N, C-alpha and C positions, 0 to 999 in steps of 0.2 A: 499632260500634263493638268488639264481642267476635267478630266474624267476621273482622275482619282481625288481631288478634292468634290466632287458632284455626290458621286454613290455613298460616300459615308452621312453626309448630308440628307439626302434622299431618304436614305433607312431610319436616320433619328427621327425626321420631320414624320413617318410613317407612324414609327413606335408613340410619339408624344401625343399623338391627334389618338390613336388606343386608347395610352394611358386617359389623357380627356376622357372618352367617352366611358371605360372604364369607373372612373372618378367621379363624372356627375351627370351623367345621362342614364348609364344602366339599371335594369332591374333586377340583374342575375338572375334569372328564369329560364337557363339554356337547359336543354335536357340531356345534353354530355359532359361531359368532365376529361381534363379542363373548358371551361365556357370557350365559347369561339372566341370571342374577343383574344383569351388567353392563349388560345389556340395561332390565331395569327398575329399574335405577338411573338410566341414561340418559332414561328415561321420563317417570318421577317428576319428574326434576330439568326436562325439557322442557314436561310438559303438567299436571303438577300431582299431588296425589296419585291422588284417584279415576281418573283416564283414564290414570293412569301404573301403577296395579298390574290393570287391565284389561286395558294393553295387555301389561304381563308375564306376564299368569295366558294370554290366547293364544298368547303365544311359548312358555310352557311345553307346553303342550296339543300346540302343533306338533313340540316337541321329544320324539322317541320312537326308536325302535329302527328303526321303519319310514321314517323321514324321510333326505333326502340330507343333510343338514345344510349348511354351509358357512358364505359370509359375507352375516351380513342386520343390517345398521347398522337403528338404533334412529329411528325416524321424528320429524322435525323440526315444530314449529309451522307449518301451513300460512298461518297467517289473521297470524303473525309482523311485526308491522314492521321491513322491511329499513331500515339508515340507510347511506345513501351516505354517498359522502366527497365 
């Protein structure tokens, strides 16, 4: 029972920290679109806290002055259920 309550709390805590960073600390100077913080936010929302933070950290390592930048969307869940109407 405790695991089901803790996971959404951790996910929302990470997302709130990123939103705080975006609102008050960010200078909006990322080479990529969406920005690295928005990319991490989307990854946490799509994949969960642990994998989302790992994907966001990998993106931040790639975001350096020697990279070209450009459009790099957050990956969607590969094994997610696709509902057809």
